[in-house]
N, CA, C and O atoms as a GROMACS GRO file, in nm:
protein
  360
    1MET      N    1  -2.700  13.067  27.882
    1MET     CA    2  -2.686  12.927  27.805
    1MET      C    3  -2.626  12.947  27.685
    1MET      O    4  -2.653  13.041  27.611
    2LEU      N    5  -2.529  12.843  27.657
    2LEU     CA    6  -2.447  12.848  27.532
    2LEU      C    7  -2.544  12.794  27.416
    2LEU      O    8  -2.650  12.734  27.431
    3ASP      N    9  -2.484  12.830  27.302
    3ASP     CA   10  -2.578  12.774  27.162
    3ASP      C   11  -2.530  12.640  27.164
    3ASP      O   12  -2.424  12.609  27.217
    4LYS      N   13  -2.613  12.553  27.102
    4LYS     CA   14  -2.573  12.418  27.083
    4LYS      C   15  -2.438  12.375  27.006
    4LYS      O   16  -2.371  12.273  27.024
    5LYS      N   17  -2.419  12.470  26.923
    5LYS     CA   18  -2.280  12.461  26.853
    5LYS      C   19  -2.164  12.492  26.940
    5LYS      O   20  -2.051  12.453  26.911
    6GLU      N   21  -2.190  12.564  27.048
    6GLU     CA   22  -2.078  12.610  27.126
    6GLU      C   23  -2.061  12.513  27.258
    6GLU      O   24  -1.966  12.522  27.336
    7GLN      N   25  -2.156  12.430  27.270
    7GLN     CA   26  -2.148  12.343  27.390
    7GLN      C   27  -2.014  12.245  27.384
    7GLN      O   28  -1.966  12.216  27.274
    8ILE      N   29  -1.970  12.206  27.482
    8ILE     CA   30  -1.850  12.129  27.481
    8ILE      C   31  -1.876  12.003  27.592
    8ILE      O   32  -1.917  12.018  27.707
    9ILE      N   33  -1.847  11.902  27.540
    9ILE     CA   34  -1.854  11.760  27.623
    9ILE      C   35  -1.733  11.706  27.645
    9ILE      O   36  -1.666  11.671  27.548
   10ASN      N   37  -1.686  11.693  27.769
   10ASN     CA   38  -1.560  11.641  27.805
   10ASN      C   39  -1.585  11.484  27.840
   10ASN      O   40  -1.671  11.466  27.926
   11ALA      N   41  -1.528  11.379  27.790
   11ALA     CA   42  -1.528  11.250  27.823
   11ALA      C   43  -1.417  11.200  27.906
   11ALA      O   44  -1.301  11.236  27.887
   12ALA      N   45  -1.454  11.118  27.995
   12ALA     CA   46  -1.342  11.038  28.069
   12ALA      C   47  -1.271  10.950  27.980
   12ALA      O   48  -1.330  10.908  27.880
   13PRO      N   49  -1.142  10.913  28.006
   13PRO     CA   50  -1.079  10.827  27.933
   13PRO      C   51  -1.155  10.690  27.917
   13PRO      O   52  -1.216  10.642  28.012
   14ASN      N   53  -1.151  10.629  27.793
   14ASN     CA   54  -1.205  10.495  27.765
   14ASN      C   55  -1.356  10.495  27.776
   14ASN      O   56  -1.415  10.388  27.787
   15SER      N   57  -1.429  10.627  27.772
   15SER     CA   58  -1.575  10.623  27.773
   15SER      C   59  -1.634  10.658  27.642
   15SER      O   60  -1.570  10.710  27.551
   16THR      N   61  -1.758  10.626  27.636
   16THR     CA   62  -1.835  10.640  27.516
   16THR      C   63  -1.945  10.738  27.533
   16THR      O   64  -2.028  10.708  27.618
   17ASN      N   65  -1.961  10.849  27.471
   17ASN     CA   66  -2.067  10.942  27.474
   17ASN      C   67  -2.156  10.933  27.347
   17ASN      O   68  -2.111  10.933  27.232
   18ILE      N   69  -2.290  10.925  27.380
   18ILE     CA   70  -2.382  10.916  27.272
   18ILE      C   71  -2.478  11.039  27.283
   18ILE      O   72  -2.538  11.058  27.388
   19GLN      N   73  -2.492  11.112  27.189
   19GLN     CA   74  -2.602  11.210  27.187
   19GLN      C   75  -2.707  11.182  27.081
   19GLN      O   76  -2.682  11.188  26.961
   20ALA      N   77  -2.816  11.154  27.127
   20ALA     CA   78  -2.937  11.121  27.027
   20ALA      C   79  -3.053  11.174  27.070
   20ALA      O   80  -3.057  11.204  27.189
   21GLY      N   81  -3.164  11.197  26.993
   21GLY     CA   82  -3.280  11.255  27.023
   21GLY      C   83  -3.381  11.141  27.047
   21GLY      O   84  -3.501  11.168  27.048
   22ARG      N   85  -3.343  11.027  27.063
   22ARG     CA   86  -3.431  10.926  27.080
   22ARG      C   87  -3.360  10.795  27.152
   22ARG      O   88  -3.238  10.797  27.165
   23ASP      N   89  -3.426  10.695  27.193
   23ASP     CA   90  -3.360  10.574  27.252
   23ASP      C   91  -3.246  10.512  27.159
   23ASP      O   92  -3.264  10.512  27.038
   24VAL      N   93  -3.143  10.466  27.209
   24VAL     CA   94  -3.056  10.405  27.129
   24VAL      C   95  -3.023  10.255  27.176
   24VAL      O   96  -3.005  10.225  27.294
   25TYR      N   97  -3.018  10.166  27.070
   25TYR     CA   98  -2.998  10.028  27.112
   25TYR      C   99  -2.850  10.005  27.086
   25TYR      O  100  -2.804  10.037  26.977
   26ILE      N  101  -2.774   9.953  27.176
   26ILE     CA  102  -2.639   9.907  27.161
   26ILE      C  103  -2.633   9.757  27.153
   26ILE      O  104  -2.674   9.684  27.243
   27ALA      N  105  -2.574   9.713  27.033
   27ALA     CA  106  -2.566   9.578  27.013
   27ALA      C  107  -2.472   9.502  27.115
   27ALA      O  108  -2.362   9.549  27.141
   28GLY      N  109  -2.517   9.382  27.174
   28GLY     CA  110  -2.451   9.312  27.271
   28GLY      C  111  -2.497   9.345  27.402
   28GLY      O  112  -2.430   9.320  27.502
   29GLY      N  113  -2.614   9.403  27.406
   29GLY     CA  114  -2.683   9.422  27.532
   29GLY      C  115  -2.719   9.281  27.614
   29GLY      O  116  -2.686   9.171  27.570
   30PRO      N  117  -2.780   9.297  27.720
   30PRO     CA  118  -2.817   9.184  27.798
   30PRO      C  119  -2.948   9.114  27.739
   30PRO      O  120  -3.058   9.136  27.789
   31LYS      N  121  -2.929   9.022  27.623
   31LYS     CA  122  -3.042   8.970  27.584
   31LYS      C  123  -3.121   8.888  27.672
   31LYS      O  124  -3.242   8.883  27.650
   32GLU      N  125  -3.069   8.821  27.775
   32GLU     CA  126  -3.125   8.743  27.852
   32GLU      C  127  -3.226   8.812  27.948
   32GLU      O  128  -3.331   8.755  27.979
   33LEU      N  129  -3.192   8.938  27.995
   33LEU     CA  130  -3.270   9.022  28.072
   33LEU      C  131  -3.395   9.074  27.990
   33LEU      O  132  -3.505   9.089  28.043
   34ILE      N  133  -3.368   9.101  27.852
   34ILE     CA  134  -3.463   9.140  27.781
   34ILE      C  135  -3.579   9.042  27.748
   34ILE      O  136  -3.699   9.068  27.743
   35ASP      N  137  -3.507   8.904  27.726
   35ASP     CA  138  -3.609   8.806  27.680
   35ASP      C  139  -3.694   8.784  27.818
   35ASP      O  140  -3.814   8.755  27.809
   36GLU      N  141  -3.632   8.796  27.942
   36GLU     CA  142  -3.714   8.753  28.059
   36GLU      C  143  -3.846   8.869  28.076
   36GLU      O  144  -3.958   8.837  28.117
   37ALA      N  145  -3.810   8.999  28.037
   37ALA     CA  146  -3.902   9.092  28.039
   37ALA      C  147  -4.016   9.075  27.934
   37ALA      O  148  -4.133   9.107  27.953
   38ILE      N  149  -3.970   9.026  27.832
   38ILE     CA  150  -4.079   8.999  27.716
   38ILE      C  151  -4.152   8.890  27.762
   38ILE      O  152  -4.274   8.908  27.762
   39THR      N  153  -4.106   8.764  27.807
   39THR     CA  154  -4.175   8.672  27.860
   39THR      C  155  -4.277   8.689  27.982
   39THR      O  156  -4.383   8.629  27.999
   40ARG      N  157  -4.225   8.775  28.051
   40ARG     CA  158  -4.306   8.832  28.176
   40ARG      C  159  -4.424   8.899  28.122
   40ARG      O  160  -4.535   8.861  28.160
   41ASP      N  161  -4.411   8.998  28.034
   41ASP     CA  162  -4.523   9.072  27.974
   41ASP      C  163  -4.618   8.977  27.900
   41ASP      O  164  -4.740   8.995  27.910
   42LEU      N  165  -4.573   8.884  27.831
   42LEU     CA  166  -4.646   8.797  27.732
   42LEU      C  167  -4.753   8.706  27.842
   42LEU      O  168  -4.875   8.693  27.829
   43LEU      N  169  -4.675   8.654  27.940
   43LEU     CA  170  -4.758   8.576  28.035
   43LEU      C  171  -4.860   8.661  28.111
   43LEU      O  172  -4.972   8.616  28.136
   44GLU      N  173  -4.824   8.779  28.146
   44GLU     CA  174  -4.939   8.881  28.215
   44GLU      C  175  -5.039   8.891  28.104
   44GLU      O  176  -5.153   8.868  28.146
   45ILE      N  177  -5.033   8.915  27.991
   45ILE     CA  178  -5.144   8.932  27.889
   45ILE      C  179  -5.227   8.797  27.885
   45ILE      O  180  -5.349   8.792  27.898
   46ARG      N  181  -5.137   8.680  27.865
   46ARG     CA  182  -5.212   8.562  27.855
   46ARG      C  183  -5.296   8.525  27.988
   46ARG      O  184  -5.413   8.490  27.977
   47ARG      N  185  -5.243   8.533  28.094
   47ARG     CA  186  -5.318   8.508  28.209
   47ARG      C  187  -5.439   8.604  28.240
   47ARG      O  188  -5.537   8.555  28.296
   48LYS      N  189  -5.439   8.720  28.213
   48LYS     CA  190  -5.532   8.822  28.235
   48LYS      C  191  -5.644   8.823  28.128
   48LYS      O  192  -5.752   8.875  28.153
   49ARG      N  193  -5.617   8.763  28.004
   49ARG     CA  194  -5.698   8.772  27.908
   49ARG      C  195  -5.849   8.722  27.918
   49ARG      O  196  -5.937   8.767  27.845
   50PHE      N  197  -5.869   8.628  28.013
   50PHE     CA  198  -6.004   8.572  28.047
   50PHE      C  199  -6.079   8.664  28.140
   50PHE      O  200  -6.200   8.644  28.155
   51PHE      N  201  -6.018   8.765  28.206
   51PHE     CA  202  -6.100   8.855  28.288
   51PHE      C  203  -6.168   8.963  28.214
   51PHE      O  204  -6.104   9.038  28.141
   52GLY      N  205  -6.305   8.974  28.232
   52GLY     CA  206  -6.367   9.073  28.148
   52GLY      C  207  -6.339   9.216  28.168
   52GLY      O  208  -6.375   9.301  28.086
   53GLU      N  209  -6.285   9.241  28.261
   53GLU     CA  210  -6.249   9.397  28.285
   53GLU      C  211  -6.100   9.411  28.215
   53GLU      O  212  -6.061   9.524  28.187
   54TYR      N  213  -6.028   9.311  28.189
   54TYR     CA  214  -5.902   9.336  28.127
   54TYR      C  215  -5.906   9.366  27.974
   54TYR      O  216  -5.952   9.289  27.890
   55ASP      N  217  -5.850   9.487  27.950
   55ASP     CA  218  -5.853   9.523  27.795
   55ASP      C  219  -5.729   9.476  27.733
   55ASP      O  220  -5.623   9.537  27.747
   56LYS      N  221  -5.740   9.370  27.664
   56LYS     CA  222  -5.612   9.317  27.606
   56LYS      C  223  -5.546   9.385  27.502
   56LYS      O  224  -5.424   9.382  27.489
   57ILE      N  225  -5.637   9.458  27.411
   57ILE     CA  226  -5.580   9.507  27.291
   57ILE      C  227  -5.466   9.634  27.313
   57ILE      O  228  -5.370   9.646  27.236
   58PRO      N  229  -5.488   9.715  27.415
   58PRO     CA  230  -5.383   9.818  27.429
   58PRO      C  231  -5.250   9.748  27.482
   58PRO      O  232  -5.139   9.783  27.442
   59ASN      N  233  -5.269   9.653  27.568
   59ASN     CA  234  -5.150   9.587  27.621
   59ASN      C  235  -5.068   9.497  27.499
   59ASN      O  236  -4.945   9.494  27.494
   60VAL      N  237  -5.141   9.438  27.418
   60VAL     CA  238  -5.082   9.380  27.313
   60VAL      C  239  -5.022   9.474  27.205
   60VAL      O  240  -4.919   9.444  27.144
   61LEU      N  241  -5.087   9.583  27.184
   61LEU     CA  242  -5.016   9.681  27.098
   61LEU      C  243  -4.909   9.738  27.170
   61LEU      O  244  -4.809   9.763  27.104
   62ARG      N  245  -4.906   9.766  27.306
   62ARG     CA  246  -4.788   9.813  27.354
   62ARG      C  247  -4.667   9.717  27.361
   62ARG      O  248  -4.553   9.761  27.347
   63LEU      N  249  -4.692   9.588  27.382
   63LEU     CA  250  -4.593   9.482  27.362
   63LEU      C  251  -4.540   9.488  27.220
   63LEU      O  252  -4.420   9.501  27.197
   64GLY      N  253  -4.632   9.477  27.126
   64GLY     CA  254  -4.592   9.488  26.969
   64GLY      C  255  -4.492   9.612  26.949
   64GLY      O  256  -4.388   9.595  26.887
   65ASN      N  257  -4.521   9.717  26.995
   65ASN     CA  258  -4.437   9.855  26.964
   65ASN      C  259  -4.305   9.830  27.046
   65ASN      O  260  -4.198   9.860  26.993
   66LEU      N  261  -4.308   9.780  27.166
   66LEU     CA  262  -4.185   9.758  27.248
   66LEU      C  263  -4.089   9.659  27.154
   66LEU      O  264  -3.970   9.682  27.135
   67LEU      N  265  -4.154   9.556  27.104
   67LEU     CA  266  -4.072   9.456  27.026
   67LEU      C  267  -4.019   9.518  26.893
   67LEU      O  268  -3.908   9.483  26.852
   68ALA      N  269  -4.088   9.603  26.830
   68ALA     CA  270  -4.053   9.649  26.708
   68ALA      C  271  -3.964   9.771  26.718
   68ALA      O  272  -3.876   9.781  26.633
   69SER      N  273  -3.974   9.872  26.816
   69SER     CA  274  -3.907   9.975  26.809
   69SER      C  275  -3.869  10.032  26.960
   69SER      O  276  -3.811  10.139  26.976
   70GLY      N  277  -3.906   9.957  27.051
   70GLY     CA  278  -3.882  10.003  27.174
   70GLY      C  279  -3.783   9.931  27.265
   70GLY      O  280  -3.682   9.882  27.213
   71ASP      N  281  -3.803   9.921  27.393
   71ASP     CA  282  -3.687   9.861  27.487
   71ASP      C  283  -3.668   9.712  27.455
   71ASP      O  284  -3.564   9.655  27.485
   72TYR      N  285  -3.772   9.649  27.394
   72TYR     CA  286  -3.751   9.506  27.372
   72TYR      C  287  -3.702   9.465  27.234
   72TYR      O  288  -3.722   9.350  27.195
   73VAL      N  289  -3.638   9.558  27.156
   73VAL     CA  290  -3.567   9.555  27.032
   73VAL      C  291  -3.444   9.478  27.035
   73VAL      O  292  -3.410   9.426  26.929
   74GLY      N  293  -3.372   9.463  27.137
   74GLY     CA  294  -3.263   9.392  27.168
   74GLY      C  295  -3.277   9.244  27.203
   74GLY      O  296  -3.178   9.171  27.205
   75GLY      N  297  -3.396   9.200  27.231
   75GLY     CA  298  -3.429   9.063  27.264
   75GLY      C  299  -3.385   8.947  27.158
   75GLY      O  300  -3.346   8.979  27.046
   76SER      N  301  -3.391   8.836  27.192
   76SER     CA  302  -3.359   8.723  27.094
   76SER      C  303  -3.470   8.710  27.003
   76SER      O  304  -3.586   8.721  27.042
   77SER      N  305  -3.436   8.686  26.871
   77SER     CA  306  -3.539   8.675  26.776
   77SER      C  307  -3.636   8.560  26.806
   77SER      O  308  -3.753   8.572  26.770
   78GLU      N  309  -3.601   8.459  26.864
   78GLU     CA  310  -3.694   8.345  26.905
   78GLU      C  311  -3.789   8.381  27.002
   78GLU      O  312  -3.903   8.341  26.980
   79VAL      N  313  -3.771   8.443  27.097
   79VAL     CA  314  -3.865   8.499  27.210
   79VAL      C  315  -3.956   8.591  27.147
   79VAL      O  316  -4.077   8.574  27.165
   80LYS      N  317  -3.903   8.710  27.058
   80LYS     CA  318  -3.983   8.794  26.989
   80LYS      C  319  -4.085   8.744  26.901
   80LYS      O  320  -4.197   8.795  26.902
   81ALA      N  321  -4.054   8.640  26.821
   81ALA     CA  322  -4.131   8.563  26.731
   81ALA      C  323  -4.239   8.496  26.815
   81ALA      O  324  -4.357   8.521  26.788
   82ASN      N  325  -4.209   8.414  26.915
   82ASN     CA  326  -4.292   8.354  27.004
   82ASN      C  327  -4.400   8.444  27.061
   82ASN      O  328  -4.518   8.411  27.061
   83SER      N  329  -4.354   8.558  27.110
   83SER     CA  330  -4.455   8.654  27.155
   83SER      C  331  -4.561   8.713  27.065
   83SER      O  332  -4.678   8.734  27.099
   84LEU      N  333  -4.508   8.738  26.947
   84LEU     CA  334  -4.586   8.781  26.842
   84LEU      C  335  -4.686   8.670  26.787
   84LEU      O  336  -4.799   8.704  26.751
   85LEU      N  337  -4.648   8.546  26.780
   85LEU     CA  338  -4.724   8.440  26.747
   85LEU      C  339  -4.840   8.408  26.855
   85LEU      O  340  -4.955   8.379  26.822
   86LYS      N  341  -4.801   8.416  26.971
   86LYS     CA  342  -4.899   8.383  27.072
   86LYS      C  343  -5.007   8.497  27.095
   86LYS      O  344  -5.114   8.468  27.150
   87ASN      N  345  -4.982   8.616  27.055
   87ASN     CA  346  -5.067   8.719  27.072
   87ASN      C  347  -5.144   8.743  26.925
   87ASN      O  348  -5.226   8.834  26.918
   88SER      N  349  -5.122   8.675  26.829
   88SER     CA  350  -5.193   8.686  26.709
   88SER      C  351  -5.338   8.613  26.698
   88SER      O  352  -5.350   8.503  26.752
   89PRO      N  353  -5.424   8.658  26.645
   89PRO     CA  354  -5.552   8.593  26.625
   89PRO      C  355  -5.545   8.470  26.532
   89PRO      O  356  -5.476   8.464  26.430
   90TYR      N  357  -5.611   8.388  26.571
   90TYR     CA  358  -5.603   8.238  26.495
   90TYR      C  359  -5.694   8.253  26.374
   90TYR      O  360  -5.710   8.158  26.296
   0.00000   0.00000   0.00000
């Protein structure tokens, strides 16, 4: 195997290559799809919260992490703020 400094990457014309050690958010992504996923997760939490065996805390923390630095970081500000507001204690 070649050392990292000796590795060569060839790109196709008009392509973009990204090498990163973690997830990368590219601006201009499909906000509508991300908003739908946020809303779906929020509705799931809100519907299941009344069942005794449903543990809400890990799911709310997971949603918060996704909103802050995960897959949902590209969602619209309005949907992200709404989901945080609806999961906050009164």
